[in-house]
Structure formats: C-alpha cells, structure tokens
C-alpha positions in Angstrom: -13.4 -34.6 -17.5 -15.2 -36.0 -20.5 -14.4 -34.6 -24.1 -17.8 -33.0 -24.2 -17.6 -31.1 -21.0 -14.0 -30.1 -22.0 -15.2 -28.8 -25.4 -18.0 -27.0 -24.1 -15.7 -25.4 -21.2 -13.2 -24.5 -23.9 -15.5 -23.2 -26.4 -17.5 -21.1 -23.8 -14.3 -19.5 -22.6 -13.4 -18.6 -26.2 -16.6 -17.1 -26.7 -16.3 -14.9 -23.5 -12.8 -13.7 -24.5 -14.0 -12.7 -28.0 -17.0 -10.4 -26.7 -15.0 -7.5 -26.0 -13.2 -7.5 -29.3 -15.6 -4.9 -31.1 -15.2 -2.6 -28.1 -11.7 -2.6 -28.2 -11.9 -1.5 -31.8 -13.9 1.4 -30.6 -11.7 2.5 -27.7 -8.5 2.4 -29.6 -7.9 5.6 -31.0 -6.5 4.9 -34.5 -7.7 4.4 -38.1 -9.2 0.8 -38.7 -6.3 -0.8 -40.9 -3.6 0.2 -38.2 -5.9 -1.3 -35.4 -6.2 -4.4 -37.7 -2.6 -4.8 -38.3 -1.3 -4.6 -34.7 -4.4 -6.8 -33.8 -3.5 -9.6 -36.3 0.4 -9.2 -36.1 0.5 -9.6 -32.4 -2.1 -12.2 -32.1 -0.9 -14.2 -34.9 2.9 -13.7 -34.2 2.7 -14.6 -30.5 0.8 -17.8 -31.1 3.3 -18.6 -34.1 6.3 -18.2 -31.9 4.6 -20.4 -29.1 3.8 -23.2 -31.5 7.5 -23.1 -32.9 9.1 -23.2 -29.5 6.7 -26.1 -28.3 6.1 -28.3 -31.5 8.6 -26.9 -34.1 7.5 -26.4 -37.8 5.5 -29.7 -38.0 2.1 -28.3 -37.2 2.7 -25.3 -39.9 3.7 -28.0 -42.5 0.7 -30.0 -41.7 -1.6 -27.2 -42.8 0.3 -26.3 -45.7 0.4 -29.9 -46.5 -3.8 -29.9 -46.8 -3.2 -27.7 -49.8 -5.9 -25.4 -51.2 -7.9 -26.1 -48.0 -5.3 -24.9 -45.6 -4.9 -21.8 -47.9 -8.8 -21.1 -48.1 -8.7 -21.4 -44.1 -5.9 -18.9 -43.8 -7.4 -16.4 -46.2 -10.6 -16.9 -44.4 -9.5 -16.1 -40.9 -6.9 -13.4 -42.0 -9.3 -11.5 -44.3 -12.3 -11.8 -42.0 -10.0 -10.4 -39.2 -9.2 -7.3 -41.4 -12.7 -6.7 -42.6 -13.9 -7.2 -39.0 -12.3 -4.2 -37.7 -13.1 -2.0 -40.7 -16.9 -3.0 -40.5 -16.9 -2.0 -36.7 -15.3 1.5 -37.5 -18.1 1.9 -40.2 -21.2 0.7 -38.6 -22.7 -0.1 -35.0 -21.3 -3.0 -33.1 -24.8 -4.5 -32.7 -25.1 -4.4 -36.4 -21.8 -6.1 -37.0 -22.2 -9.1 -34.5 -26.0 -9.7 -35.3 -25.1 -10.0 -39.0 -21.9 -12.2 -38.2 -24.3 -14.4 -36.5 -25.6 -15.6 -39.9 -22.2 -17.3 -40.5 -24.0 -20.7 -40.1 -26.1 -19.9 -43.2 -23.1 -19.3 -45.3 -21.5 -22.3 -44.0 -24.6 -24.4 -45.0 -24.5 -23.0 -48.5 -20.7 -23.5 -49.0 -21.2 -27.0 -47.8 -23.9 -27.7 -50.4 -21.8 -26.4 -53.0 -18.4 -27.7 -52.2 -19.2 -30.6 -50.2 -22.2 -31.8 -51.9 -24.0 -31.8 -48.4 -28.0 -31.6 -49.2 -29.8 -28.8 -47.4 -32.3 -30.2 -44.6 -35.6 -28.9 -44.2 -34.3 -27.2 -40.9 -31.5 -25.4 -42.9 -34.0 -24.0 -45.6 -36.4 -22.8 -42.8 -33.5 -21.3 -40.9 -32.3 -19.5 -44.2 -35.7 -18.3 -44.8 -36.1 -16.5 -41.4 -32.5 -15.2 -41.2 -32.7 -13.4 -44.2 -35.4 -11.0 -43.3 -33.7 -10.4 -39.9 -30.8 -9.3 -41.8 -32.7 -7.1 -44.2 -34.5 -5.5 -41.2 -31.0 -4.7 -39.7 -29.5 -3.1 -43.1 -33.0 -1.2 -43.4 -32.6 0.4 -39.9 -28.8 1.4 -40.6 -29.8 4.6 -42.3 -31.9 5.6 -39.3 -29.4 4.4 -36.5 -26.2 6.6 -35.2 -23.0 5.1 -36.1 -24.6 2.5 -38.3 -24.0 2.5 -42.3 -24.9 0.0 -45.1 -21.3 -0.1 -46.1 -20.5 -1.4 -42.8 -23.4 -3.7 -42.9 -22.2 -5.1 -46.3 -18.7 -5.7 -45.0 -19.9 -7.5 -41.8 -21.8 -9.7 -44.1 -18.3 -10.3 -46.0 -16.9 -11.2 -42.7 -19.3 -13.9 -42.2 -19.1 -15.3 -45.7 -15.1 -15.2 -45.6 -15.1 -17.0 -42.4 -17.6 -19.4 -43.4 -15.6 -20.4 -46.4 -12.5 -21.0 -44.1 -14.6 -23.2 -41.8 -16.0 -25.2 -44.8 -12.4 -25.9 -45.8 -11.2 -26.7 -42.4 -14.1 -29.4 -42.2 -12.7 -30.9 -45.4 -9.3 -31.2 -43.7 -10.7 -32.0 -40.3 -7.8 -34.5 -39.4 -5.4 -31.6 -39.2 -5.2 -28.8 -36.5 -5.9 -25.5 -37.9 -4.5 -23.6 -35.0 -1.3 -22.9 -36.9 -3.5 -21.7 -39.7 -4.8 -19.1 -37.6 -1.3 -17.8 -36.6 -0.3 -17.9 -40.4 -3.5 -16.3 -41.5 -3.2 -13.6 -39.1 0.6 -12.5 -39.7 0.1 -13.0 -43.6 -3.2 -10.7 -43.4 -1.3 -8.0 -41.4 2.0 -8.1 -43.9 -0.5 -7.7 -46.6 -2.2 -4.5 -45.2 1.0 -2.9 -43.7 1.5 -0.4 -46.7 -1.9 0.7 -46.3 -1.7 1.5 -42.4 0.5 3.5 -40.3 1.5 1.2 -37.5 4.1 3.7 -36.1 1.5 6.3 -35.6 -0.1 4.4 -32.8 0.0 6.6 -30.0 2.1 5.3 -26.7 -0.8 5.9 -24.6 -2.9 3.2 -26.6 -0.2 0.3 -25.9 -2.4 -1.0 -23.0 -5.6 -1.1 -25.1 -3.8 -2.4 -28.0 -2.0 -5.2 -26.0 -5.3 -6.1 -24.3 -7.0 -6.5 -27.8 -4.4 -8.7 -29.2 -4.7 -10.9 -25.9 -8.4 -11.5 -26.1 -8.0 -12.2 -29.9 -5.1 -14.5 -29.2 -6.9 -16.4 -26.3 -10.3 -16.5 -28.2 -8.8 -18.0 -31.6 -6.9 -20.7 -29.9 -9.8 -21.9 -27.8 -12.3 -21.5 -30.8 -10.0 -23.7 -32.9 -9.6 -26.3 -30.1 -13.2 -26.5 -28.5 -15.2 -27.4 -31.3 -13.2 -30.5 -32.1 -14.8 -32.3 -28.9 -18.7 -30.9 -29.4 -21.1 -31.0 -31.9 -21.6 -28.2 -34.4 -24.8 -27.4 -32.8 -23.4 -27.1 -29.5 -20.7 -24.8 -30.9 -23.5 -22.6 -32.5 -25.5 -22.2 -29.4 -22.4 -21.0 -27.4 -21.3 -18.6 -30.3 -24.6 -16.9 -30.1 -23.6 -15.6 -26.7 -21.1 -13.1 -28.3 -24.0 -11.9 -30.5 -25.7 -11.1 -27.4 -23.0 -10.0 -25.0 -21.1 -7.6 -27.3 -23.8 -5.1 -28.0 -24.8 -5.2 -24.3 -21.3 -4.5 -23.4 -20.9 -1.7 -25.9 -24.2 -0.1 -24.6 -22.8 -0.2 -21.0 -19.5 1.1 -21.8 -19.8 3.7 -24.6 -23.5 4.1 -24.6 -24.0 2.9 -28.1 -27.6 2.2 -28.5 -28.2 -0.2 -31.2 -31.5 1.2 -32.5 -35.0 -0.5 -32.6 -34.5 -2.1 -36.1 -31.2 -3.5 -35.3 -32.8 -5.1 -32.1 -35.8 -6.4 -33.9 -33.6 -7.9 -36.8 -31.3 -9.0 -34.4 -33.7 -10.8 -32.2 -35.1 -12.5 -35.3 -31.5 -13.8 -36.4 -30.6 -14.9 -32.9 -33.8 -16.3 -32.0 -34.1 -18.3 -35.4 -30.4 -19.8 -34.9 -31.1 -20.5 -31.4 -34.3 -22.6 -32.3 -32.3 -24.2 -35.3 -29.4 -25.2 -33.2 -31.6 -26.7 -30.4 -33.5 -28.7 -32.8 -30.2 -30.0 -34.2 -28.9 -30.9 -31.1 -32.1 -32.7 -30.1 -32.2 -34.7 -33.2 -28.3 -35.6 -32.5 -29.2 -36.7 -28.9 -32.0 -39.0 -30.2 -29.9 -40.3 -32.9 -27.2 -41.1 -30.3 -29.9 -42.8 -27.8 -31.4 -44.9 -30.7 -27.5 -46.1 -31.4 -26.9 -46.8 -27.7 -30.1 -49.2 -27.8 -28.6 -51.4 -30.7 -27.3 -54.6 -29.5 
C-alpha cells in the first residue's frame, strides 16, 4: 500500500469517527463543561497511557522540545475541544460544523502572519466567498430553533484556535504531534475541572460518555497521523465530509432541522472550500507531472 493510499484511508476513517461527535454532546444529559471534562480526560488520558506503555516518555519530550510551537498546538487542540462542546450546547449542530469548516481560512491567515506565506489568488477568492457564507449562517441564527449568535461566535473561536494549533504544528512538522493531542486534552480537562461537576454525571450516561470518548480518541489519532502522508488539499476535501454528514446525522437522529439560512450559508462555505481544494489538488498534480517529465 502506497503512502498516499494509506494517508487517504486513515484520514477518511478519522473523519467518519468524528461525525457523531456533536450528536453525542446533544444526547448526553449533563452540562457542557462536564461533558467536555470527561470527553477530554478520557480521550487524552487513554492515549497518553498507550503512548507511555508503548514508547515511553520520549514522544512527549519531543513535543515539549519544540518549545512554543508545541505549547500553541496543545492550547489549540485543548481549548478548541472545550469550546466545541460549549458551542454545540448553545447553537445548532449544523451551524457549528459549517462554521468550523472555515478553518482553512484562518490557517491561511495565520500562515501569512506567522510563517510569512503569501496569499495566493485562490486563497483570496476563497476568503471572499466564505465570509458571506458565514454571515448568512449567523443571520439565520436568530430565526432557527436551537441556534444562537453566541454559539456561532464560539464555533468561530474553535476554528481559529485549532487553525493556530495546526499552523504551529506545521512549523514543527518533523515532530509527531499525537502526544501533543493527549497532553492538550488532559491539561484542558484539568483546567475546567473546578468549573464542571464530573461526579454529577448520571450512571446511566456512562455508555454514551465512553462512546463519545472513544470516537474522539480514534478520530484524533487518525487525523493526526493520516495528513502526514497526503497533501493539504486532499485532507481538506476529506474533512468536508464531516461538515456534510454531521448535520444529516443530527437531522435523522434527533430531528434537528438546520434552517434555510444555515443550509444556504453552509452550502456556500462547503461549496467554496470544495472548489478551492479541487483547484489546489489539480495544481499540485500538474506540478508533480511536470517534475516527473524532467530528465
């Protein structure tokens, strides 16, 4: 199996596992911070124990050795993990996943600011189309059941925080950030512990809590490993699946209708990113083919 096929398969499975994430938040009968605490502590703790048992402390020391880049990555994944749960508790699932789909826009902006990577014409056009789509989603929040502008803003913060983490990880790309996911999750869980009520979780919710932690654990590991073998455009196309499937799953299971404005705005965001990633992938393939023709 080639590295590309392996990367596509791992990333695809990672996306599928993350699809029910927001639905679990809806189904678990507890406050948002308590759900976030168990979600992050279990997923981060189990992965940390596995890494320690199989590879010792070296992977953790490698992440910490990257300095501020590793710290920014841990802050990004841990902070976004908390805010995601709170966002889903305040606004509709469709709003959250459509808004978080704007992550490549934030990643491009941060890469321009911190890595001095220039904006391409494709990136500028993508930003120009995505922003109105996000505005339509936000406008519709006042008219859609289970939606709110506060939740939408938190979803936007999730996108920005995670994009900052990915930008930092790109600067330290020689180091596997899987241990950073574990540390980021556990640290975030400990930070919010005083503000949550972990012991108040009803015993009957245990299967849902464990299931939620399992999908986060598997998806986090796969989405940290898979993209190392494929291009950013291929990753972007696969991740868009979650933005499409998560609202459909919520609609089917708990009858959460996204609302007309959310569907319109989401279609603009997802459609724009799909075209943008297809253009990037096509350009990368042309470049690769031309390089292959050189003697």
